[in-house]
matplotlib code that plots the C-alpha trace (Angstrom):
import matplotlib.pyplot as plt

x = [2.8, -0.5, -1.2, 2.2, 2.1, -1.7, -1.8, 0.5, -1.4, -4.2, -7.6, -8.0, -4.8, -6.0, -9.1, -7.0, -4.0, -6.2, -7.4, -3.9, -4.5, -6.5, -3.7, -1.0, -3.2, -3.8, -0.1, 1.1, -1.7, -0.7, 2.9, 2.1, -0.5, 1.8, 4.5, 2.2, 0.5, 3.8, 5.2, 2.1, 0.9, 3.5, 0.9, 0.2, -3.1, -3.9, -7.5, -8.4, -10.4, -9.4, -11.9, -10.2, -6.8, -8.2, -9.6, -6.3, -4.5, -7.0, -6.6, -2.8, -2.9, -5.1, -2.8, 0.3, -1.4, -2.2, 1.4, 2.8, 2.3, 4.0, 7.0, 7.3, 7.3, 10.1, 12.3, 11.7, 14.4, 12.2, 9.1, 8.1, 9.1, 5.5, 4.7, 7.9, 7.1, 3.6, 4.9, 7.4, 4.7, 2.5, 5.0, 5.3, 1.5, 1.7, 4.1, 1.3, -0.5, 2.0, 1.2, -2.5, -2.3, -0.4, -3.1, -5.8, -3.8, -3.5, -7.3, -7.6, -5.0, -6.7, -10.0, -8.6, -6.3, -9.0, -11.5, -14.4, -16.2, -14.0, -15.5, -14.7, -14.9, -12.3, -10.0, -10.3, -9.5, -6.4, -5.2, -6.0, -3.9, -1.0, -1.3, -1.2, 1.9, 3.6, 2.7, 4.2, 7.4, 7.9, 6.6, 10.0, 11.5, 8.8, 8.2, 11.0, 9.3, 6.9, 9.6, 10.5, 11.2, 10.9, 14.4, 17.6, 18.1, 14.5, 15.4, 16.0, 12.5, 10.9, 13.6, 12.6, 13.8, 10.8, 8.1, 6.9, 6.6, 4.8, 2.4, 1.5, 1.1, -1.2, -3.4, -3.6, -4.4, -7.1, -8.6, -8.3, -5.9, -2.6, -1.2, -1.3, 2.4, 3.3, 0.8, 2.3, 6.0, 7.1, 6.9, 7.8, 4.2, 1.6, -0.8, -4.5, -6.4, -9.7, -12.6, -10.1, -12.3, -15.3, -13.5]
y = [2.5, 1.4, 4.8, 5.0, 1.4, 1.1, 3.0, 0.5, -2.7, -4.4, -3.9, -7.6, -7.6, -4.7, -6.6, -9.7, -8.1, -6.0, -9.2, -10.0, -7.5, -10.2, -12.9, -10.3, -8.9, -12.3, -13.3, -10.1, -10.3, -13.9, -12.9, -10.0, -11.9, -14.9, -12.6, -10.9, -14.0, -15.9, -12.9, -12.6, -16.1, -18.4, -19.8, -19.2, -17.6, -16.8, -15.5, -16.9, -20.1, -22.8, -21.4, -18.0, -19.5, -21.7, -18.6, -16.7, -19.7, -19.9, -16.1, -16.5, -19.4, -17.4, -14.4, -16.6, -18.3, -14.8, -13.7, -16.5, -14.7, -11.6, -13.8, -15.2, -11.7, -10.6, -13.7, -13.9, -11.7, -11.4, -9.9, -6.5, -3.5, -2.6, -6.1, -6.1, -2.7, -3.9, -7.1, -5.2, -2.7, -5.7, -6.5, -2.9, -2.8, -6.0, -4.3, -1.8, -4.6, -4.3, -0.7, -1.4, -4.4, -2.4, 0.2, -2.5, -4.0, -0.5, -0.2, -3.6, -2.8, 0.5, -1.1, -3.9, -1.7, 0.6, -2.2, 0.1, 1.5, 3.6, 6.2, 4.8, 8.3, 9.6, 6.6, 6.9, 10.6, 10.0, 7.3, 9.6, 12.4, 10.1, 8.7, 12.2, 13.1, 9.8, 10.2, 13.7, 12.5, 9.4, 10.9, 12.2, 8.8, 6.9, 9.5, 8.1, 4.7, 6.0, 5.3, 1.9, -0.8, 1.5, 0.7, 2.8, 5.3, 5.1, 7.1, 10.2, 10.2, 11.4, 12.9, 13.7, 17.3, 17.9, 16.6, 20.1, 21.2, 17.9, 18.5, 22.0, 20.7, 17.9, 20.5, 22.5, 19.3, 18.5, 22.0, 21.8, 24.8, 22.9, 24.2, 21.5, 21.9, 21.1, 18.2, 16.6, 17.4, 18.0, 14.4, 11.0, 10.1, 12.6, 14.0, 13.1, 16.0, 15.6, 15.5, 15.1, 17.4, 15.2, 12.2]
z = [-1.3, -2.7, -4.2, -6.0, -7.3, -7.8, -11.1, -12.8, -11.7, -13.5, -11.7, -11.1, -9.0, -6.9, -5.9, -5.1, -3.3, -0.9, 0.6, 1.8, 4.6, 6.4, 6.6, 7.4, 10.2, 11.6, 11.4, 13.1, 15.7, 16.6, 17.0, 19.3, 21.3, 21.7, 23.1, 25.5, 26.6, 27.2, 29.1, 31.3, 31.9, 30.3, 27.9, 24.2, 23.3, 19.6, 19.8, 16.4, 15.6, 13.2, 10.7, 10.9, 10.2, 7.4, 5.8, 6.1, 4.5, 1.7, 1.0, 1.1, -1.3, -3.7, -3.6, -4.2, -7.2, -8.5, -8.0, -10.1, -13.5, -12.0, -10.8, -14.4, -15.9, -13.5, -14.1, -17.9, -19.6, -22.8, -21.0, -22.3, -20.1, -19.4, -18.1, -16.0, -14.6, -13.7, -12.1, -9.9, -8.8, -7.7, -5.1, -3.9, -3.6, -1.5, 0.9, 1.7, 3.6, 6.5, 7.6, 7.0, 9.3, 11.9, 11.8, 12.4, 15.3, 16.9, 16.9, 18.4, 21.0, 21.9, 22.4, 24.5, 26.6, 27.8, 28.3, 27.7, 24.7, 22.5, 20.3, 16.8, 15.2, 17.6, 17.1, 13.3, 13.6, 15.7, 13.2, 10.2, 11.7, 12.3, 8.8, 7.3, 9.4, 8.5, 4.8, 4.8, 6.4, 4.1, 0.8, -0.3, 0.3, -1.7, -4.4, -6.7, -6.6, -9.3, -11.8, -10.4, -13.0, -16.0, -17.1, -17.1, -14.3, -13.0, -9.8, -12.0, -13.4, -10.2, -8.0, -4.4, -4.8, -7.2, -4.9, -3.9, -7.6, -8.4, -5.5, -6.7, -10.3, -9.0, -7.3, -10.6, -12.5, -9.9, -10.4, -14.2, -14.5, -15.3, -18.6, -21.3, -22.1, -18.4, -18.3, -21.5, -21.2, -17.6, -16.3, -17.5, -18.0, -19.4, -16.8, -17.5, -15.9, -17.7, -15.3, -12.3, -10.1, -10.8, -9.5]

ax = plt.figure().add_subplot(projection="3d")
ax.plot(x, y, z, "-o")
ax.set_aspect("equal")
plt.show()
């Protein structure tokens, strides 16, 4: 979600929205810990201090204040299409905090469950493998979101049936061997392949 929507978001929003991972992680962690603690001991246990919760609330308030211009762009019928597109993609990017928080909670659960030192490299490897598998499964579903909020029939801009061709073209673009006519005319937005390999 963050890769698909990130290219259409102003950089200042990227810096701000990434911080929302912290409050989302704390909120989900509190929900799970409350359920586990209540089931096991009949008492609620959060595991975070008042300062942690205050920091999460402060970050949430900052993100909500930052989202206000995006909300105005979405509600305003006279806003330009590019501004509307960017505003909608901000909320898609915000949704990426949920899987990121779940990944963090799994790491926390794995370390608490075994109650012994866990090799962080091995844990990250397992998570990376599952993320690649999950990404491969869900990619055809989220691929059309690249055209989200561009007006008209936006789902036709990036149909899921063309995801394999797009993947091959992206590899060619990365290697600098994608023909210019394909880069300029085959997609809704021109491909910028200059110095892609260097990045």
